[in-house]
N, C-alpha and C positions, 0 to 999 in steps of 0.2 A: 268571232274568235271568242273563247273562254278566256275570261280575265286572268285566270291563274294557270293557263296552259303552260307557260314557259317558266314558272316558278322553280320547278324541279331542275331547270337546266341552267340557272344562272352560274357563272363562272364556269362555264364548260366551253371546248372549243367548239365553234361552229363555221359552216360555211354557207352564206348566203347568195343564192343565185337570183339574178335579176330577171325581171320580165323582158322577153325580147324587145317590146318598144321602148324600154330605158337603156338599152345598150346602144352607145354610139361608136362610129369607127375609131378605132384604136385604143378602146377602153375596154378593161376587164369585164367578163360576163358574171364576175363572183365577188365576193369581199369575204375575207376569213380573218377570224379574231375570237376573243373570248366573249361570251355573251356578257355584258356588264349590268344592263338594265333594260327595262321595256315599259311599255305602255299600251294603250288601246290603239294608238296612232303608228307606232314603230319601235323600232329596237336600237339599243346602243351597244356599238361593239368596240372592244379594246384591242387595238393591234398588238404585236409584239414589241413596238417601239414604245408604246403607251400612249399613242394617240386615240382618240376616240371618234367614231364615224356614226352618225345617226341614219338609219335606213327607215324611212316609211313603209309600211305594209302593202301600199299601193303599188310600190316598184319590186315586190319580192314575188318570184316564181316558185321557189323552194327553199327550205332551210335544212341544211344537213347537220345533224349534232352527232359529234363524235363520241362513241362510249366511252365511259370511265375504264381505265386499265382493271384487269382482272386481278385475283389473287396471285398468279403466276407471275404476271407482268410487273407487280409490285414488288414481288418477292425478289425476282431477278434483275430488276431495272430494264428489262427491255419493252420496247412497245410494239 
């Protein structure tokens, strides 16, 4: 993985989907939060309540990064 790949996405809302082998019965298949920090081994997400979750890249299937609001959304306050 490129070391600076996620640098532009710090403090952005993301959804991390876990690899199928990492999901147990009754557990969520994804985690949502703000990308707080990352390293070569994993990423740190900040939940809405302020708690932090460390997710190793070995357990990640996909990361969805929500786009920043466009000019119109920022102007009108809609999302």
